[in-house]
N, C-alpha and C positions, 0 to 999 in steps of 0.2 A: 435334361440339361444341367452339366455340371458346375458348379461354383466352386472355386478355389479364396478360400480368406487371404485376402491381403492386405499389409499395412498401408494406411494411407502415410506418404512422405510431407504434402505438401498438397495446402485447397486455400488457395490465395485469391482476394477480386482479381480480374483483368478486365478495365473499363466495365461493360455495362453483365460483366459472366462475369464466372470462375474456372480457374484454372487448377484441374486436381490428376495428382501425379502418387503413383506408389511402383515398388519396383516390380520390375517388368519380370512376369514368368512365363511367358511365350514368345514364338517368334510371329511375326507379322509381317503384309505386305501391304506397302503404303496406300490409303485408301479403303481399308479393311476397318471395321467396327467390332465393337465389344461392347455385353452386355454388360449394366453396372445394377447394386441393388445393395439397400444397408443389413439386408436379411433373407437369409433362406425361404424364410415364407413368404416373401414380395416376391413377385411379381419383376421382373428387369425389366431395365431401358438400354435402351441401343444409342452408344454414341463413335460419332467415327474417331475414330487415333488421331491425334496432333503432335505426337513425340515422331523423332527418327527411329527408322527400327533398328539401328546399330546404339541407341540410347540404354545406357541402364534401368530406367523408369520409363516407363506408359503414363502418358497424360491423355487427358483430353477435353477439352472447350466447354461449358455447358454455361446456361441462362436459368437462373432461380423462376419459376413458374410459379405465379402466385394459386395457390391454392391446389397445386402439381400435388402428384403422389408420390411423388421422388426426388424431385431439385428442391425441395423446402428442406429435407435430410441430408441429402448430400453437402447443402449450405452451411451444415451443422459440424461436420465433420473437420477434427483437427489431426496435426500430426498422432501415428502411433494406432489413433484408431481404426476398426475392421470396417474392409469395406470385400464384398464378395462381385469375382468379378468372372465370364465367362472363356472360355477361348475368341482369338478371332474368327470372323469369316465376312462374308461379301466376297462381288464382285467388283468394284467400282475399282479404275484401272488409269495408269497415266501411260499415253502413247509416246512415243519417241519425241514428237512433238505438238501439242494440242494447245486451245485457248482456254483461259480458265474463268468462270463467270461465277460468282461467289456472295453468297449475302448470310451477313453476321456469322454464328459461329460455324457456317458450313465453309468458314474458309477454315476450318482444321483438318480435312486430307491435302488441302494442295501445302500447308505447310509441312507433314509429314512428309509428301513427299520432296519438297524441298528439303528438309532436314538429312532425309534418309541419302540426298546427293542424286535425287534426280531430275536432269535439269534440260526435262522437257516442255518448260511451260516457255511462250513466246510471247502473251501477253493476258495478263488480268485484269480483270473490271470486279471490281468488287465494292458491296453497299453495305450502308449501315443505317437507320432510323438516328443515329449518335454521329458525332465525329469520334470517342471515344471506343465507340463499337467496330470500326473498322483495324479489328486485331493485325496486330506486327506490319503497321501500316510505314514502317522506319525501314525493316526489314525487305519489304518487296521495291521500295524506290530504291534502295540500294542495289538489289541485284537486277531490275529490274529496268529503272531509269521510267521513260517515259513510256516505256510499253507499260507501265502499272498505270491504273486507271480507278483511282478512287471517285465514289459517289457518295451522298448524305443524302436525305430526303426532309430531314429536318432542322436541320442545321448548317449553316455557309462558311465557308472558309478562302480564302484563294489560293488553295493549292488542291482545296476538291471541285467536284463539280456536282451543282445543286441538283437531284430528281434522283431517279432510279436504274439500275444497271440496264433494267431492261431500256429506258430513255437511250444509253448512249446505245445503245444495239438501233434499236429504231432509227438514231439520228447518224448513223456509219454508213460512210457512201462506198468505201471498199474496203467493204466485209471479206475476210479471206473464206472462199467457198470451199478448196480441197483441203482445209484443215481440219481436225479433229477438234472436237468442242467438250469441255468437262463441266457440267454444270451441280453447285451444291446449295441447298438454301432451303427456303419455304417452298412447299407446295406453289402456291400463286406463283412466285421467282419461276420458278423452275418450266411451268406450262407455259406462261407468258413470253419467254426465253428462248423454250425451244421452238416455239411459231412461230417467234421472229426471224429465228437461221432457215428455218425452212423455206420460209415467206421469200427472204433475199436470196434462196438460192441452194442454202447447205445440205446432205443427204442424209436421213434421217439416221442413216445408219453412223456418222459420222456422229451423232450429238446422243452423249449417257450421262446420266443424270443421278442424282442423290436425293433424296429431301428427306431435310434436316435429321442429322444423323449426330 
């Protein structure tokens, strides 16, 4: 696997996570992932690109995992430090019309699609344990209005539903069954959301998922 050394442009706190950017050195499609590491001798970890495909920089959104192999090291990076990056890969894609379901940093590919000018997102269900983990909520409200459905499982707010995205899906009485669905988040959420959608009549082939990249 070919690794390219790049200089970090930005690595800042964003809610419970981090926003990491470097000067883009590849062409990519929204929905693709890249492998990152801080040393050629260390195994890469894969992250969904969160930046637009016309941006001069590439960005990922990640959460520092205590005792993790890579994220504690990523969290120490400063501008001009060296990061090693693979070429982008992956087949997660966005059709002309779709409903998005995301939790945590799983919002990244949807953000990339939006920043790249792909406007097929008809509705977004975004979930987080904390309110500050509803990444880019202001953007989604501006773009989608009432079609943006944020929820939080541990904190309450008058503008956010209390619970999980799967609770919203279970309670939906008029779920669109002819629309494509794109899921990105924890394995638990993806499996449960997919099961709920299928039970409500959404064909399996219309559901495409990505587990926490």
